[in-house]
N, C-alpha and C positions, 0 to 999 in steps of 0.2 A: 548464550545461543547457537544452536546446532544447524548447519544449512546443508541440506542434501541437493543435488544438483544432476539430475541425468545423464544432459548432454546441454550444451550452449543455446539450442532451440527450445529447449522443454524450459516449464515454469518449476520455480522449485519448490520443495517442502523443508519447513523450519520447524524444528523443534524446539520451543521455551520452557524454562521453570524458572522457579525464585522469582526475583524482583522484576525480571524480563517478560517472563509469563503476565505478571499485573500489566505492565507498560502496555502490553499488546491487548491484552483482555479488555483494557480501558479504552483503547484506541476502536477497538471495532464495536463502534454504534451502529445504529440502523442506518445513517447516512455512510458511513465511510464502507459496511458492506453493500451498499447500493451501488458505491462509487466502483469498489472493486470488480462487483458482478459488470457494470456496465463498460468496464476497461477490461473486462475476459480477452472478449473477440479482435477488439479493435482499442487502439490508442486516440485520445483526443486531449484538447487543450482544455485550461481550465476555464476558459469563457464556454466551450460548449459542453463540457461536465455541468458546470453552473445552471444554463441553459436548459439541461436534460433534467436534469433534479429540481429545477425552480427554487434553487438556492442563489446568495449571493456568491460573487466571485470572490469577496475577501473572505467569506467562510470557506467554500472551497478551497481557496489556496492554503489556510490555515491548516485544515485538514491534510491536503497533498504533502504538505512540508513533516506533518507528524507522520504520515505514513510511508513517506521517503526516511525517514530519520528509522525507522523501525525496520526498514529493508521488506517492507509490503509493496512499495510501488517504485517503478524504472522512469526517471523523470530525466527527460533531452530537450534540448532549446532549439528552436529553429526560427528564421526571418518570419513575421509577421505584418499586416498592413501600417500597424504604426507601434513597431517595437518587436519586440522578442517575444514568442510564445513559448510556454512551459507544456511541452508534451508528456504526457502521462501513461501509462500500462501499467498492469497489474506483474507482480516480481513472482508471485508466489500463487501456487495452486492448492496446496494446503496448508495450514498452520496444526502442529500438534502440541496442545498444552501437557507438560509433567506436573500433574498436582504435589506428589511428595519428593522434594529432592533427595539422593542418596544420601544417608548418614555417613558422615567419615567413619573409616573403619581403623 
């Protein structure tokens, strides 16, 4: 995975190919795209994302973990009324898929 970042405030572009491209493509479902779009301008905790999308917190937590592993989401933690809240924001603006890997020369 190639990551391009213009400055620390801007969102990144990632370029994926091979097996990494397949993992990212599999992760980009209608739900995860809605999550990334929701989080584009504002960060939300898992509970809020769940309410806004009408899905269970457990399912959203699972998707957040996957997107964080793929470096598509940034996650931070903050105190909440009943423990720690997981705060999410998008990490990327653009994902570029390379269909064909370069053949070794």
